[in-house]
C-alpha positions as CSV (number, residue, x, y, z in Angstrom):
1,X,49.3,-18.7,-3.0
2,X,49.5,-18.5,0.8
3,X,46.3,-17.8,2.6
4,X,45.8,-14.3,4.0
5,X,44.3,-13.4,7.4
6,X,40.6,-13.1,7.2
7,X,40.6,-9.4,7.7
8,X,42.8,-9.0,4.6
9,X,40.9,-11.7,2.7
10,X,37.2,-11.0,3.2
11,X,34.3,-13.3,2.3
12,X,32.6,-12.2,-0.9
13,X,29.4,-11.9,1.1
14,X,30.9,-9.1,3.1
15,X,31.8,-7.1,-0.1
16,X,29.7,-5.1,-2.6
17,X,29.5,-6.2,-6.2
18,X,31.6,-3.1,-7.1
19,X,34.4,-4.0,-4.7
20,X,34.6,-7.5,-6.1
21,X,34.5,-6.3,-9.7
22,X,37.3,-3.7,-9.0
23,X,39.5,-6.5,-7.6
24,X,38.9,-8.6,-10.7
25,X,39.4,-5.9,-13.2
26,X,42.6,-4.8,-11.6
27,X,44.0,-8.1,-12.7
28,X,42.8,-8.2,-16.3
29,X,44.8,-7.1,-19.3
30,X,43.7,-5.3,-22.5
31,X,42.6,-7.3,-25.5
32,X,44.2,-6.3,-28.7
33,X,40.9,-6.2,-30.6
34,X,38.9,-4.4,-27.8
35,X,37.6,-1.0,-28.9
36,X,35.7,-0.7,-25.6
37,X,36.7,-3.1,-22.7
38,X,35.4,-3.8,-19.2
39,X,33.5,-1.1,-17.4
40,X,30.6,-0.2,-19.8
41,X,27.3,-2.0,-20.4
42,X,29.0,-4.1,-23.1
43,X,32.4,-4.5,-24.7
44,X,33.0,-3.6,-28.3
45,X,35.4,-6.0,-30.2
46,X,36.8,-5.3,-33.6
47,X,36.3,-8.1,-36.2
48,X,38.7,-7.3,-39.0
49,X,37.6,-10.2,-41.1
50,X,33.9,-9.3,-40.8
51,X,33.1,-12.7,-39.2
52,X,33.1,-13.5,-35.5
53,X,33.6,-17.0,-34.2
54,X,31.8,-17.5,-30.9
55,X,31.6,-20.4,-28.4
56,X,30.7,-20.9,-24.8
57,X,31.4,-23.4,-22.0
58,X,30.4,-23.7,-18.4
59,X,32.4,-25.2,-15.5
60,X,30.3,-26.2,-12.4
61,X,31.7,-27.2,-9.0
62,X,31.1,-30.9,-8.6
63,X,30.8,-32.4,-12.1
64,X,33.5,-30.2,-13.7
65,X,36.0,-29.5,-10.9
66,X,36.5,-29.8,-7.2
67,X,37.8,-27.0,-5.0
68,X,39.9,-29.5,-3.0
69,X,41.9,-30.2,-6.2
70,X,41.8,-26.9,-8.1
71,X,43.2,-23.6,-7.0
72,X,41.6,-20.4,-8.2
73,X,44.4,-20.0,-10.7
74,X,43.9,-23.5,-12.0
75,X,40.3,-22.9,-12.5
76,X,40.7,-19.6,-14.3
77,X,43.4,-21.1,-16.6
78,X,41.3,-24.2,-17.4
79,X,38.1,-22.2,-18.1
80,X,40.1,-20.0,-20.5
81,X,41.9,-22.9,-22.2
82,X,38.9,-25.0,-23.0
83,X,37.1,-22.1,-24.7
84,X,40.2,-20.9,-26.6
85,X,40.6,-24.4,-28.0
86,X,37.1,-24.3,-29.5
87,X,37.9,-21.0,-31.2
88,X,41.2,-22.5,-32.5
89,X,39.4,-25.6,-33.8
90,X,37.5,-23.4,-36.3
91,X,40.8,-22.0,-37.6
92,X,40.3,-18.7,-35.9
93,X,42.5,-16.6,-33.6
94,X,40.9,-15.9,-30.2
95,X,40.3,-12.2,-29.5
96,X,38.2,-11.9,-26.3
97,X,36.6,-13.7,-23.4
98,X,33.4,-12.8,-21.5
99,X,33.2,-14.4,-18.0
100,X,30.1,-14.9,-15.9
101,X,30.7,-16.0,-12.3
102,X,28.1,-17.4,-9.9
103,X,29.9,-17.4,-6.5
104,X,29.1,-18.6,-3.0
105,X,29.0,-15.8,-0.4
106,X,31.6,-17.7,1.8
107,X,34.2,-17.8,-1.0
108,X,37.2,-15.6,-0.2
109,X,38.2,-12.6,-2.3
110,X,41.7,-14.1,-2.8
111,X,40.2,-17.1,-4.7
112,X,38.5,-14.7,-7.2
113,X,41.7,-12.8,-7.6
114,X,43.6,-16.0,-8.3
115,X,40.8,-16.9,-10.8
116,X,41.3,-13.6,-12.6
117,X,45.1,-14.2,-12.6
118,X,44.5,-17.6,-14.2
119,X,42.4,-16.1,-17.0
120,X,45.0,-13.4,-17.7
121,X,48.0,-15.8,-17.7
122,X,46.3,-18.5,-19.8
123,X,45.5,-15.9,-22.4
124,X,49.0,-14.5,-22.4
125,X,50.5,-17.9,-22.7
126,X,48.1,-19.6,-25.2
127,X,46.5,-16.7,-27.1
128,X,48.5,-13.5,-26.9
129,X,46.3,-10.4,-27.5
130,X,43.2,-12.1,-26.2
131,X,41.8,-11.1,-22.7
132,X,38.7,-10.9,-20.6
133,X,36.7,-7.9,-21.8
134,X,33.6,-8.2,-19.6
135,X,31.1,-10.5,-18.0
136,X,28.7,-10.8,-15.1
137,X,28.8,-11.5,-11.4
138,X,26.1,-13.1,-9.2
139,X,25.6,-15.2,-6.1
140,X,25.0,-18.9,-6.0
141,X,25.4,-21.8,-3.6
142,X,27.4,-23.6,-6.3
143,X,30.5,-22.0,-7.8
144,X,30.0,-21.7,-11.6
145,X,32.2,-20.2,-14.2
146,X,30.6,-19.6,-17.6
147,X,32.9,-18.3,-20.4
148,X,32.1,-17.0,-23.9
149,X,35.1,-16.8,-26.3
150,X,35.2,-14.8,-29.5
151,X,37.6,-15.2,-32.4
152,X,38.5,-13.7,-35.7
153,X,38.9,-15.8,-38.9
154,X,41.4,-13.3,-40.5
155,X,39.7,-13.5,-43.9
156,X,39.8,-17.3,-44.0
157,X,36.8,-19.6,-44.3
158,X,36.0,-21.4,-41.0
159,X,37.3,-25.0,-40.8
160,X,34.3,-27.2,-39.7
161,X,34.1,-30.8,-38.6
162,X,32.2,-31.8,-41.7
163,X,34.8,-31.3,-44.5
164,X,36.9,-34.5,-44.2
165,X,37.5,-36.1,-47.6
166,X,38.3,-39.7,-48.5
167,X,42.1,-40.1,-48.8
168,X,42.8,-37.2,-46.4
169,X,45.4,-37.7,-43.6
170,X,44.0,-37.7,-40.1
171,X,46.3,-35.8,-37.7
172,X,46.4,-34.4,-34.2
173,X,48.2,-31.6,-32.5
174,X,48.6,-31.8,-28.7
175,X,48.6,-34.7,-26.2
176,X,46.1,-37.6,-26.0
177,X,45.2,-39.4,-22.8
178,X,47.2,-37.2,-20.4
179,X,44.2,-35.4,-18.9
180,X,42.4,-38.7,-18.3
181,X,45.5,-40.0,-16.6
182,X,45.5,-36.9,-14.4
183,X,41.9,-37.5,-13.5
184,X,42.6,-41.1,-12.5
185,X,45.4,-39.8,-10.3
186,X,43.0,-37.4,-8.5
187,X,40.5,-40.1,-7.8
188,X,43.0,-42.8,-6.8
189,X,45.6,-40.7,-4.9
190,X,43.9,-37.7,-3.5
191,X,40.7,-38.9,-1.8
192,X,39.8,-39.9,1.7
193,X,37.0,-42.3,1.0
194,X,34.6,-40.3,-1.0
195,X,36.1,-36.9,0.1
196,X,38.6,-35.2,-2.2
197,X,41.8,-34.1,-0.4
198,X,44.3,-31.4,-1.3
199,X,46.7,-32.3,-4.1
200,X,50.4,-32.8,-3.0
201,X,52.5,-32.6,-6.2
202,X,55.6,-33.7,-4.2
203,X,54.0,-37.1,-3.7
204,X,54.1,-37.7,-7.5
205,X,56.8,-38.5,-10.0
206,X,57.5,-36.3,-13.0
207,X,55.2,-38.1,-15.4
208,X,52.3,-38.1,-12.9
209,X,52.8,-34.4,-12.2
210,X,52.7,-33.7,-15.9
211,X,49.4,-35.7,-16.2
212,X,48.0,-33.7,-13.3
213,X,48.8,-30.4,-15.0
214,X,47.2,-31.7,-18.2
215,X,44.0,-32.2,-16.2
216,X,44.0,-29.1,-14.0
217,X,45.8,-26.6,-16.2
218,X,45.7,-27.8,-19.8
219,X,47.7,-26.0,-22.5
220,X,46.0,-26.7,-25.9
221,X,48.0,-25.8,-29.1
222,X,45.8,-22.7,-29.7
223,X,48.2,-21.1,-32.2
224,X,48.1,-24.2,-34.4
225,X,44.4,-23.7,-35.3
226,X,45.1,-20.9,-37.7
227,X,48.2,-22.7,-38.9
228,X,46.1,-25.7,-39.8
229,X,43.6,-23.5,-41.6
230,X,46.3,-21.8,-43.7
231,X,47.8,-25.3,-44.5
232,X,44.5,-26.4,-46.0
233,X,42.8,-28.4,-43.3
234,X,39.6,-29.9,-44.6
235,X,38.1,-30.6,-41.2
236,X,39.1,-29.8,-37.6
237,X,37.7,-30.0,-34.1
238,X,38.7,-29.8,-30.5
239,X,39.2,-33.2,-28.8
240,X,37.3,-32.5,-25.6
241,X,35.4,-35.8,-25.1
242,X,38.1,-38.3,-26.1
243,X,39.5,-39.1,-29.5
244,X,37.1,-42.0,-30.1
245,X,34.0,-40.0,-29.6
246,X,35.2,-36.9,-31.3
247,X,36.6,-38.7,-34.3
248,X,33.2,-40.4,-34.7
249,X,31.5,-37.0,-34.6
250,X,33.9,-35.8,-37.4
251,X,33.3,-38.9,-39.5
252,X,29.5,-38.7,-39.1
253,X,29.4,-35.0,-40.0
254,X,31.6,-35.6,-43.0
255,X,29.9,-38.8,-44.2
256,X,33.2,-40.8,-44.1
257,X,34.9,-43.4,-42.0
258,X,38.0,-42.5,-40.0
259,X,40.6,-45.3,-39.6
260,X,43.1,-44.6,-36.8
261,X,46.5,-46.4,-36.3
262,X,47.0,-47.7,-32.8
263,X,50.8,-47.4,-33.3
264,X,50.4,-43.6,-33.5
265,X,48.4,-43.3,-30.3
266,X,51.3,-43.7,-27.8
267,X,51.9,-46.4,-25.2
268,X,48.3,-46.7,-24.1
269,X,46.0,-46.4,-27.2
270,X,42.9,-47.2,-25.2
271,X,43.5,-44.2,-22.8
272,X,44.2,-42.0,-25.8
273,X,40.9,-43.0,-27.4
274,X,38.7,-42.9,-24.3
275,X,40.1,-40.1,-22.2
276,X,38.5,-36.7,-22.2
277,X,39.6,-33.1,-21.7
278,X,42.8,-33.2,-23.7
279,X,41.7,-30.3,-25.9
280,X,44.1,-31.4,-28.7
281,X,43.2,-30.4,-32.2
282,X,42.0,-33.2,-34.5
283,X,42.2,-32.3,-38.2
284,X,42.2,-33.8,-41.6
285,X,44.5,-32.6,-44.4
286,X,45.2,-33.5,-48.1
287,X,48.1,-35.9,-48.1
288,X,50.8,-33.3,-49.0
289,X,49.7,-30.6,-46.6
290,X,50.5,-31.8,-43.0
291,X,51.9,-28.6,-41.2
292,X,54.5,-28.6,-38.5
293,X,53.0,-29.3,-35.1
294,X,50.6,-32.0,-36.4
295,X,51.4,-35.7,-36.5
296,X,49.7,-38.4,-38.6
297,X,47.4,-40.8,-36.7
298,X,45.2,-42.3,-39.4
299,X,43.4,-41.9,-42.7
300,X,39.9,-41.0,-44.0
301,X,38.2,-43.8,-45.8
302,X,35.0,-44.4,-47.8
303,X,32.0,-44.6,-45.6
304,X,31.2,-48.0,-44.0
305,X,28.7,-49.0,-41.4
306,X,31.3,-47.9,-38.7
307,X,32.2,-44.2,-38.2
308,X,35.5,-45.2,-36.6
309,X,38.0,-48.0,-37.2
310,X,41.3,-48.8,-35.4
311,X,43.8,-50.6,-37.6
312,X,40.9,-51.4,-39.9
313,X,38.7,-52.9,-37.3
314,X,35.6,-51.5,-35.5
315,X,36.3,-49.8,-32.1
316,X,34.3,-50.6,-29.0
317,X,35.4,-47.4,-27.1
318,X,32.8,-44.7,-26.9
319,X,34.8,-41.8,-25.4
320,X,34.2,-39.5,-22.5
321,X,30.6,-38.8,-21.4
322,X,30.5,-36.4,-18.4
323,X,27.0,-37.6,-17.4
324,X,28.2,-41.2,-17.1
325,X,32.0,-41.1,-16.6
326,X,32.2,-38.6,-13.8
327,X,30.0,-40.7,-11.6
328,X,31.8,-43.9,-12.5
329,X,35.2,-42.3,-11.9
330,X,34.1,-40.8,-8.5
331,X,32.5,-44.1,-7.4
């Protein structure tokens, strides 16, 4: 979005909380399950199944995103997507988002408007009927976006990460390794020394642009979470920290060993295993129940001393750790 003259794009520190909130709420849509939406002390959301799935995630400027690389729209979209994926991973349908913003006084109103647009458009594209129904606004030197997502199980039992059974097929919906490739591009192509510089998509080929979008504006297969649950998924989780680490978590929770096939992990299996922030859905199914949208990547085996195998052999890849890997990537 082109920048506006300062008089038309005031600093947040020059506005009242009410003025900022009105600008944000003017860009939200109504959630299908909202009985009372934004504007009161709290929202009221219908839970037809009688159970509510709830999750939360926080994005902080520095370790989680850089303003030199992310537009307000990118940030709103990503903050919505990563939370919607956690709801979908339980087999639920997302119904509402609550957004808490801690914003620097020098930030421009247009950025917050773009942020609201990103939330609205991500919900419309990934989880129709879901929308922002409320939240909080405060001042901070560090831009922080905290999101709570709610979902409805639609009278189904939740699909947890602890239900994988020996003999089950291990499958995934969504891409693996693309977000990590996008992060590598940011650190190698869009820095001046240690300083991030603005992203120029025109400088990239089609494949690199797609990887950049996967990092900055991910599109997890949210609708396939309920599909997997209906198809009888025995276990499921969001792949947020890399396939290797998250598959280990599922195996440990289920008391089994997961054996992945390198031939099913694309042209760079190591990147697929180690890269974080894909937000694909990792699931296990009885052999005859693999639904459309999921592809086989391995098998659940009897428990051994290793949680994770690759082609029958132990794997030396740990996955994405934001406390370690961000510093190593940025250095």
